[in-house]
C-alpha positions as CSV (number, residue, x, y, z in Angstrom):
1,X,0.0,0.0,0.0
2,X,2.9,2.4,0.7
3,X,4.2,1.9,-2.8
4,X,0.7,2.4,-4.3
5,X,0.3,5.6,-2.4
6,X,3.7,6.9,-3.3
7,X,3.1,6.1,-7.0
8,X,0.0,8.2,-6.9
9,X,1.8,11.1,-5.2
10,X,4.6,10.9,-7.8
11,X,2.0,11.3,-10.5
12,X,0.6,14.3,-8.7
13,X,4.1,15.8,-8.6
14,X,4.5,15.2,-12.3
15,X,1.2,16.9,-13.0
16,X,1.9,19.9,-10.8
17,X,5.7,20.4,-11.0
18,X,5.6,24.1,-10.1
19,X,3.6,23.6,-6.9
20,X,4.7,20.1,-5.7
21,X,8.5,20.2,-5.1
22,X,8.9,16.7,-3.7
23,X,7.1,13.6,-2.6
24,X,8.7,11.1,-0.3
25,X,7.7,8.3,1.9
26,X,8.5,5.1,3.8
27,X,5.6,2.6,4.1
28,X,2.4,4.6,4.6
29,X,4.1,7.6,6.1
30,X,4.4,10.2,3.3
31,X,5.4,13.8,2.8
32,X,4.3,16.1,0.1
33,X,6.4,19.2,-0.2
34,X,5.0,22.3,-1.8
35,X,6.9,25.3,-3.1
36,X,5.2,27.7,-0.7
37,X,3.9,27.4,2.9
38,X,0.8,29.5,1.9
39,X,0.0,27.1,-0.9
40,X,0.3,24.1,1.5
41,X,-2.0,25.8,4.0
42,X,-4.7,26.3,1.3
43,X,-4.3,22.7,0.2
44,X,-4.9,21.5,3.8
45,X,-8.1,23.6,3.9
46,X,-9.2,22.2,0.5
47,X,-8.6,18.7,1.8
48,X,-10.7,19.4,4.9
49,X,-13.5,20.7,2.7
50,X,-13.4,17.3,1.0
51,X,-13.5,15.3,4.2
52,X,-9.8,14.6,4.5
53,X,-8.0,15.5,7.7
54,X,-4.4,16.6,7.0
55,X,-1.6,18.6,8.7
56,X,1.8,19.8,7.9
57,X,4.9,18.5,9.6
58,X,5.9,20.0,12.9
59,X,9.0,21.7,11.6
60,X,8.2,22.5,8.0
61,X,4.9,24.2,7.0
62,X,5.5,23.5,3.3
63,X,5.4,19.7,3.9
64,X,2.0,18.0,4.2
65,X,2.2,14.8,6.2
66,X,0.2,11.7,5.2
67,X,-0.5,9.2,7.9
68,X,-3.2,6.8,6.9
69,X,-4.1,3.8,9.1
70,X,-2.4,0.5,8.4
71,X,-5.7,-0.9,7.3
72,X,-6.2,1.6,4.5
73,X,-7.6,0.2,1.3
74,X,-6.9,1.0,-2.3
75,X,-10.3,2.7,-2.6
76,X,-9.5,4.9,0.4
77,X,-6.1,5.8,-0.9
78,X,-7.7,6.7,-4.3
79,X,-10.2,9.0,-2.4
80,X,-7.3,10.7,-0.7
81,X,-5.3,11.1,-4.0
82,X,-8.4,12.5,-5.8
83,X,-9.1,14.9,-3.0
84,X,-5.5,16.0,-3.0
85,X,-5.4,16.5,-6.7
86,X,-8.6,18.6,-6.6
87,X,-7.3,20.7,-3.7
88,X,-4.1,21.4,-5.5
89,X,-6.0,22.3,-8.7
90,X,-8.3,24.6,-6.8
91,X,-5.5,26.3,-4.9
92,X,-3.6,26.8,-8.1
93,X,-6.7,28.4,-9.6
94,X,-7.2,30.7,-6.6
95,X,-3.6,31.9,-6.7
96,X,-3.5,32.2,-10.4
């Protein structure tokens, strides 16, 4: 599941190279690094509006931390990836 999730995040990075600086992970613990902290903050808000709880890392407000439960399914991972893509698209539209 960790590889599946990281593959989806890598696709997101390829789709939004100016906003998503890096994606990394080990198992299900993932990090999505954005170019700007304000962008990351708006993405967190966009995820919340879509029913996904997210937060940035404690020491870097540009990095969104992913911590799904160990029993996460492919369908749930896809819901997260879709919500994340939509939130990044929406934030990019808002900031022009």
